[in-house]
C-alpha positions as CSV (number, residue, x, y, z in Angstrom):
1,X,78.6,105.7,93.7
2,X,78.7,103.8,90.4
3,X,80.0,106.9,88.7
4,X,82.9,107.1,91.1
5,X,83.8,103.5,90.6
6,X,83.8,103.9,86.9
7,X,86.0,107.0,87.3
8,X,88.4,105.2,89.5
9,X,88.6,102.3,87.0
10,X,89.3,104.6,84.2
11,X,91.9,106.6,86.1
12,X,93.8,103.4,87.0
13,X,93.1,101.9,83.5
14,X,91.4,98.9,85.1
15,X,89.2,96.6,83.0
16,X,85.7,95.9,84.7
17,X,82.7,94.2,83.1
18,X,79.6,93.0,85.0
19,X,78.2,89.7,83.5
20,X,74.6,88.9,83.0
21,X,72.4,88.5,86.1
22,X,71.2,85.1,87.1
23,X,67.7,84.2,88.4
24,X,68.6,85.5,91.9
25,X,69.9,88.8,90.5
26,X,73.5,87.9,91.2
27,X,76.3,88.4,88.7
28,X,80.0,87.8,88.2
29,X,82.3,90.8,87.6
30,X,85.3,90.2,85.2
31,X,88.1,92.5,86.1
32,X,91.9,93.2,85.9
33,X,93.9,91.3,88.5
34,X,96.2,94.0,89.8
35,X,97.4,95.5,93.2
36,X,98.2,99.1,93.3
37,X,100.6,100.8,95.6
38,X,99.5,104.3,96.7
39,X,101.5,106.3,99.2
40,X,100.0,108.1,102.2
41,X,99.5,111.3,100.1
42,X,97.4,109.4,97.6
43,X,100.0,109.3,94.9
44,X,100.3,106.2,92.7
45,X,103.7,104.5,93.2
46,X,103.5,101.1,91.6
47,X,101.3,98.4,90.2
48,X,101.7,94.6,90.6
49,X,100.3,92.0,88.4
50,X,100.1,88.2,88.8
51,X,103.5,87.7,87.3
52,X,105.3,89.4,90.2
53,X,106.6,87.3,92.9
54,X,106.0,88.0,96.6
55,X,109.7,88.8,96.9
56,X,109.5,91.3,94.1
57,X,106.4,93.0,95.5
58,X,108.0,93.1,99.0
59,X,111.3,94.6,97.7
60,X,109.3,97.2,95.7
61,X,107.1,98.2,98.6
62,X,110.1,98.4,101.0
63,X,111.9,100.6,98.4
64,X,109.0,103.0,98.2
65,X,108.6,103.1,102.0
66,X,112.3,103.8,102.5
67,X,112.2,106.6,99.8
68,X,108.9,108.2,100.9
69,X,108.9,111.9,101.7
70,X,105.5,113.5,102.5
71,X,104.3,116.2,100.1
72,X,104.9,119.7,101.4
73,X,102.0,121.3,103.2
74,X,100.1,123.9,101.0
75,X,98.8,127.0,102.9
76,X,98.3,125.4,106.3
77,X,96.9,122.1,105.1
């Protein structure tokens, strides 16, 4: 829902702004240019902007993968 999108953008501190609609009802969305790394448990691990090289991102992702340990189960979950 639009509310969920706003909440996610706020939680990740992402800038989002819809521009004016054109004659066809289309619009451009201005937004942050970031890639987020979230582990299988849904925990935020890192954020990569445009200044990071592919090698830096790959090294970071690999490091997080190698260090990953699942969260302990809570009451049979």
